[in-house]
SEMI-154043 format. One record per residue (C-alpha): chain; x, y, z. Coordinates in steps of 0.05 Angstrom, whole numbers, plus 5000, padded with zeros to 4 digits. Layout:
N
- A, X, Y, Z $
...
// end
This chain:
237
- A, 4756, 5189, 5152 $
- A, 4772, 5176, 5081 $
- A, 4809, 5123, 5061 $
- A, 4844, 5101, 4997 $
- A, 4877, 5040, 4997 $
- A, 4921, 5002, 4933 $
- A, 4921, 4921, 4914 $
- A, 4852, 4927, 4956 $
- A, 4822, 4867, 4904 $
- A, 4865, 4809, 4936 $
- A, 4916, 4791, 4995 $
- A, 4930, 4854, 5053 $
- A, 4901, 4911, 5027 $
- A, 4838, 4856, 5013 $
- A, 4835, 4847, 5088 $
- A, 4850, 4917, 5107 $
- A, 4787, 4948, 5063 $
- A, 4747, 4891, 5111 $
- A, 4780, 4911, 5181 $
- A, 4765, 4992, 5163 $
- A, 4696, 4970, 5144 $
- A, 4687, 4939, 5204 $
- A, 4710, 4988, 5244 $
- A, 4647, 5039, 5219 $
- A, 4633, 5101, 5199 $
- A, 4695, 5103, 5145 $
- A, 4687, 5121, 5070 $
- A, 4735, 5066, 5040 $
- A, 4766, 5079, 4974 $
- A, 4791, 5014, 4943 $
- A, 4832, 5008, 4884 $
- A, 4851, 4950, 4840 $
- A, 4852, 4928, 4774 $
- A, 4809, 4875, 4786 $
- A, 4734, 4911, 4777 $
- A, 4699, 4845, 4788 $
- A, 4735, 4830, 4861 $
- A, 4728, 4899, 4884 $
- A, 4651, 4892, 4867 $
- A, 4645, 4831, 4905 $
- A, 4684, 4858, 4971 $
- A, 4637, 4919, 4965 $
- A, 4570, 4868, 4963 $
- A, 4604, 4835, 5021 $
- A, 4623, 4899, 5059 $
- A, 4557, 4934, 5046 $
- A, 4519, 4875, 5078 $
- A, 4563, 4859, 5140 $
- A, 4586, 4932, 5159 $
- A, 4523, 4977, 5129 $
- A, 4554, 5033, 5176 $
- A, 4612, 5034, 5128 $
- A, 4613, 5059, 5058 $
- A, 4660, 5023, 5014 $
- A, 4672, 5055, 4943 $
- A, 4702, 5006, 4887 $
- A, 4752, 5043, 4846 $
- A, 4778, 5002, 4790 $
- A, 4836, 5026, 4749 $
- A, 4909, 4999, 4738 $
- A, 4959, 5036, 4776 $
- A, 5012, 5040, 4719 $
- A, 4969, 5083, 4684 $
- A, 4981, 5133, 4730 $
- A, 5047, 5150, 4707 $
- A, 5019, 5172, 4640 $
- A, 5005, 5239, 4624 $
- A, 4931, 5234, 4615 $
- A, 4914, 5202, 4665 $
- A, 4844, 5214, 4700 $
- A, 4858, 5180, 4760 $
- A, 4850, 5236, 4805 $
- A, 4800, 5270, 4756 $
- A, 4748, 5207, 4768 $
- A, 4779, 5212, 4849 $
- A, 4740, 5280, 4850 $
- A, 4677, 5251, 4832 $
- A, 4680, 5209, 4898 $
- A, 4711, 5259, 4954 $
- A, 4765, 5317, 4956 $
- A, 4792, 5296, 5022 $
- A, 4839, 5233, 5037 $
- A, 4855, 5222, 5110 $
- A, 4898, 5159, 5108 $
- A, 4928, 5139, 5045 $
- A, 4960, 5066, 5041 $
- A, 5002, 5051, 4987 $
- A, 4993, 4979, 4989 $
- A, 5002, 4956, 4908 $
- A, 5064, 4920, 4897 $
- A, 5089, 4870, 4847 $
- A, 5139, 4817, 4867 $
- A, 5183, 4777, 4809 $
- A, 5240, 4722, 4830 $
- A, 5296, 4721, 4782 $
- A, 5368, 4710, 4788 $
- A, 5396, 4781, 4777 $
- A, 5441, 4755, 4716 $
- A, 5380, 4741, 4677 $
- A, 5325, 4780, 4701 $
- A, 5286, 4809, 4644 $
- A, 5290, 4878, 4633 $
- A, 5223, 4896, 4625 $
- A, 5203, 4853, 4692 $
- A, 5254, 4898, 4728 $
- A, 5219, 4964, 4703 $
- A, 5154, 4941, 4728 $
- A, 5176, 4930, 4796 $
- A, 5206, 5001, 4802 $
- A, 5147, 5025, 4774 $
- A, 5101, 4991, 4813 $
- A, 5132, 4995, 4886 $
- A, 5167, 5053, 4872 $
- A, 5143, 5110, 4818 $
- A, 5064, 5092, 4828 $
- A, 5073, 5100, 4899 $
- A, 5105, 5160, 4889 $
- A, 5068, 5195, 4842 $
- A, 4999, 5169, 4872 $
- A, 5026, 5218, 4935 $
- A, 5044, 5272, 4889 $
- A, 4979, 5278, 4862 $
- A, 4930, 5270, 4925 $
- A, 4971, 5315, 4957 $
- A, 4914, 5370, 4941 $
- A, 4864, 5313, 4978 $
- A, 4917, 5299, 5037 $
- A, 4922, 5369, 5055 $
- A, 4848, 5383, 5069 $
- A, 4852, 5334, 5127 $
- A, 4861, 5363, 5198 $
- A, 4925, 5302, 5201 $
- A, 4930, 5254, 5146 $
- A, 4976, 5197, 5146 $
- A, 5010, 5166, 5089 $
- A, 5026, 5091, 5099 $
- A, 5075, 5058, 5053 $
- A, 5082, 4987, 5064 $
- A, 5151, 4960, 5047 $
- A, 5193, 4896, 5054 $
- A, 5238, 4876, 5104 $
- A, 5273, 4859, 5042 $
- A, 5282, 4936, 5029 $
- A, 5307, 4944, 5098 $
- A, 5382, 4958, 5123 $
- A, 5419, 4906, 5151 $
- A, 5358, 4856, 5142 $
- A, 5372, 4779, 5113 $
- A, 5374, 4780, 5038 $
- A, 5349, 4741, 4998 $
- A, 5372, 4718, 4919 $
- A, 5324, 4727, 4866 $
- A, 5294, 4795, 4894 $
- A, 5346, 4848, 4885 $
- A, 5305, 4889, 4841 $
- A, 5241, 4880, 4884 $
- A, 5288, 4884, 4949 $
- A, 5319, 4960, 4913 $
- A, 5248, 4981, 4898 $
- A, 5228, 4977, 4975 $
- A, 5298, 5007, 4994 $
- A, 5279, 5062, 4945 $
- A, 5217, 5078, 4983 $
- A, 5241, 5071, 5049 $
- A, 5288, 5138, 5028 $
- A, 5234, 5175, 4999 $
- A, 5186, 5156, 5053 $
- A, 5244, 5196, 5107 $
- A, 5243, 5249, 5054 $
- A, 5167, 5258, 5040 $
- A, 5163, 5265, 5124 $
- A, 5206, 5328, 5124 $
- A, 5178, 5364, 5069 $
- A, 5101, 5350, 5083 $
- A, 5114, 5360, 5158 $
- A, 5081, 5435, 5150 $
- A, 5019, 5409, 5118 $
- A, 5001, 5362, 5177 $
- A, 5020, 5308, 5133 $
- A, 5051, 5246, 5163 $
- A, 5093, 5189, 5126 $
- A, 5110, 5127, 5154 $
- A, 5130, 5057, 5121 $
- A, 5120, 4993, 5151 $
- A, 5181, 4946, 5134 $
- A, 5141, 4872, 5126 $
- A, 5163, 4810, 5135 $
- A, 5140, 4744, 5107 $
- A, 5064, 4745, 5105 $
- A, 5020, 4690, 5068 $
- A, 4996, 4724, 5011 $
- A, 4979, 4704, 4935 $
- A, 5041, 4746, 4916 $
- A, 5081, 4710, 4952 $
- A, 5053, 4635, 4937 $
- A, 5062, 4657, 4867 $
- A, 5145, 4670, 4879 $
- A, 5156, 4621, 4931 $
- A, 5101, 4557, 4920 $
- A, 5102, 4521, 4984 $
- A, 5131, 4560, 5032 $
- A, 5085, 4578, 5085 $
- A, 5090, 4647, 5119 $
- A, 5081, 4661, 5203 $
- A, 5037, 4708, 5194 $
- A, 4964, 4707, 5155 $
- A, 4948, 4771, 5108 $
- A, 4874, 4785, 5165 $
- A, 4935, 4782, 5218 $
- A, 4983, 4831, 5189 $
- A, 4916, 4875, 5161 $
- A, 4894, 4883, 5233 $
- A, 4955, 4920, 5253 $
- A, 4968, 4960, 5190 $
- A, 4890, 4988, 5199 $
- A, 4912, 5004, 5274 $
- A, 4977, 5033, 5245 $
- A, 4935, 5069, 5199 $
- A, 4896, 5094, 5243 $
- A, 4938, 5123, 5308 $
- A, 5014, 5110, 5281 $
- A, 5010, 5174, 5259 $
- A, 5012, 5207, 5330 $
- A, 5070, 5172, 5346 $
- A, 5123, 5165, 5289 $
- A, 5131, 5202, 5225 $
- A, 5188, 5186, 5180 $
- A, 5196, 5128, 5206 $
- A, 5217, 5054, 5167 $
- A, 5189, 4999, 5217 $
- A, 5205, 4927, 5218 $
- A, 5143, 4890, 5227 $
- A, 5168, 4820, 5228 $
- A, 5182, 4759, 5265 $
- A, 5255, 4746, 5236 $
- A, 5316, 4775, 5265 $
- A, 5338, 4810, 5235 $
// end
């Protein structure tokens, strides 16, 4: 399969690339701004998992929102088909709503919602060439209706709630093209992004363990789910 993963240079995305490479016989396109980390990841995977192909794709995804973006043209030089898209790239900034900087609020929505949306739209010609493609949007319990909410995460949670609504709408709209769309609403996972927002907090799940679950879901979940927002959390609610 050909699998495209955003936010691939650290955290869950980094572990996902390794999980798919270890499974063998996949082409994994790893997207991130950090070309150095992507190259190190490729070197590691090529050495440890020679049956798979890891392709670094260094790109600042905020630029995908610009009319002159070259992302999709550059992608055609690598592949003409995508079987699995994992929208994993995210941005988290914790701050009180009253004093939240408008530029950071816009960046949260740009990366967590508009980039994911534009990426899906631009990749539709690639996804339609797969026999049965699967889009997996990585959301948050913060954007899951009825879940516990936390002060300082209003814009982050709202952006993930918007992504959840988009997931449900696209699942219906893309059904005729054999494209399934689901969202995993993750609870706390021990990643660099979480540590930056909540210094000293120890999450109950490692990035590696969560990546194991997401990889299996990406490969098999579309046989059972479409248009679903699935909570993946040890907490209640």
